[in-house]
N, C-alpha and C positions, 0 to 999 in steps of 0.2 A: 179497669184497664190493667192489663198485665204487661209488665215489662220483662222482656227476656234478655237476660244478660249472657252474652257469649264470651267466654273467656278463651283468649287465644293461648293455646298451649305452645310453650316455647320449647323447641327441641334443642338440647345442649349440643354445641358445636364441638367436634372432636379435632384436636390439633394433630395434623399429619406429621408423622415422624420421618424426617428425611432419610432416605436410604442411600447407602454408599454406592457409588458407581463402580468401585473396584470389586473384583470377584476373587474368590478364593483359588480359582484355577484359571489357566489360560484357555481360550477357545481354540478350536482346531485351526481356524484361519489365522489367529494371532501366532500360533506355533509355527505355521508355515512362513509367515513374515519374519519371525525371529530366526528361523533356520536360514532363510534367504539372506538376511543381513549378516549372519555369521560367516556363511560360505562366501558371499560376495565380498565381505570385508577382508577375509583372508586372501582371496585372489587379488583384490586391489592392492593390498599391502605388499604381496609378492611382486606385482608389476612395478609398483613405485620403487621398491628396493632394487630390483634388477636394473631399471632405467637409471636410477640415481647412482648406482655403483657399477655401471657397465664396464667390463674389463677392457683395458686398452693394451697397446703394445708393451707398455712398461708396467703393467699391473703386477702386483706381488703374487707369489705362488699360492697363497692361501686365500685368494680373492673369492673363489667359489664357496669355501667354508664360511667366510665372513658374510657373504650374502645370505646363506642359509641361517646363520645365527641371527642376523638382523630380522629376517622374515619371521622366524619363530617368536622372537621377543615382541615384535610389533603385533603379530596375530594374537598372541596371548593377551596382551593388554587390551586390544580392540575387542576381543571376544568377551572379556570380563566387563568392559564398559557397556556392551550391548545387553548382557544379562542383568547388570545392575539397573539399567534403564527399564528392562522388562519387569524387574521386581516391583517397581512402583505401580504396575498394572494389577498387582495382586494385593488383596487386603490382608497382608500378613506382616506386621511390624518385625517379628522375629526373623523372618526370611530376609527382609530388607537389610536389617543390621548385619546379618551373617554375610550377605553378598558384598556389602560395602566394606566390611572388614577383610573379606577375602580379596577384594580389589586392591586394597592398600598392601596386603602381604604379597600378592602376586606381582605387583609392579616391582617391588624389591627383589623378588625371586627372578623376574625376567632380566633385570639389570645384572644380578649376580651370575645368572646363567650365561649371559653374553660374554662377560669378561673372564669368568672362570674357564669356559670352554676355549676361549682364545688362548689363554695361558697354557691350558692343558695341551692344545695342539702344538704350540711352540715347544713344550717340553718333550712331547712324543717325537717331534721332528728332530730335536737335538739328540735324543736317545737313539733313534734309528741311524742317524749319521755316525754316531760313535760306534754303534754295533757293527756297522759296515766298514769299519776301519777309517773313520773320518779323522783328519789331522789338519792342523792349521798350517798356513804357508810358513816355510822356514828359509826359503831362498828364491831369488829370481833367476830364471834360466835365460831370459832375454831382457836386458835393461840398458842397452847402449844405443840409443837412437842416433841415426846419422844426421848430418847437417843438411840444409836445404837451400833453395833459391826462391826468391819472390816470383810468384806466378807459375811455378813448376809444381805439378801434383806431387804430393808427399804422402807416404804410407809407412808406418812402422807399428809392429805389434809387440807389446810387452807380454811376458809370460812368467809365471811363477808356479812352484809346486804347491801341493796341498790337495786334500780330498774332502769334499768335492772341489772341483776347479774354482778358483777364486774369481771375484769380480774386481775391477780396478776403478779408482777415482783419483782426481787431483787432490793432493793434500796441502801443499804450500807452493808459492810462486806462481808463475804465469807461463803457459805454453805459448808458442808463437801465434800471433793473430792470424786467423784464417784456418787454424787447425782445430780439430775436435777430438776429445778422448772418449771413446765408447767404454761401456762397462766390461766388454770382452777384452780390453787392453789395446785395441787398435786406435792409433792416433793418425788421423788422416785429414786431407784437405789441400788447399793451395795457400801457402804463406802470402800474406799481403803486406808485410813490413819487414825490413831488414833489421838485424840486431842479434844480440846474444841473450838467450832466455834460459833462466835457471829455475828449476822446479823439482818437487818430489811427488811421488804417487804412493798410494796404499793399496795393497792386495788384501782382499777380505773374503772369508768364507764363514760358514756357521761355527767353525772351531776356533777362529781367531783372526788376527790381522798381522800384516807385515809391512812396515814402511820401507820405501826404497832409499837408497843413498841419493845424494844430490845429483840431479841430471842436468846436462847443459846441451842445448841445441843452438847452433849458429845459423842464421838465415842471411844469405848473401843477397846484395841488390841484383835486380834483373839486368843482365847485360844484353843490350840490343845486338842483333847480328850485324857484323861488319859488312859494309857494301863494297863490292868490287868495281873497279873502273871498267 
């Protein structure tokens, strides 16, 4: 009797080496998505800045320049954040480190750009004012407001020299209740309370300021019309 022995051949198992999901380059579709995020982010940043800093009636003269500076700074940081995120899709540690370092440096550059450009604009504005013969106020041409009566409309406009024309604000004291002092120097309204009111104002332009002397306005009580028999 013959016995046949069959030896099972064992096939050595190979250990699969995990492959990295990251690629050395971005695919075309990924590049389009990245471009869309950059452009869309820049547009969204512009809309947010414009809405948040919408100019009003009393907006400063450099409002438009301030909006542009804010938009550039935000767009720069947003773009770098997007590119740094995209760097993690690429299997390149050197590129990742470079972009992350660039992000830190560019955030500081964006902040420096915002404030340095603001200061530069103010310096240029002052230089232009002086080049065109700008001068600070040296005297008031109208600073003797008349007295008034409760309930009677009141208007008086302060005026001072200086180039460019100065704006006006209350410095000390109190103007009669019911009256308002505009920046163009007009004090108007309808007095609501009698009394004597003492105050000072200040005229200001880009070249300097000039306080007024002490001003006094007396508001008389309202006198009802006399009835005839």
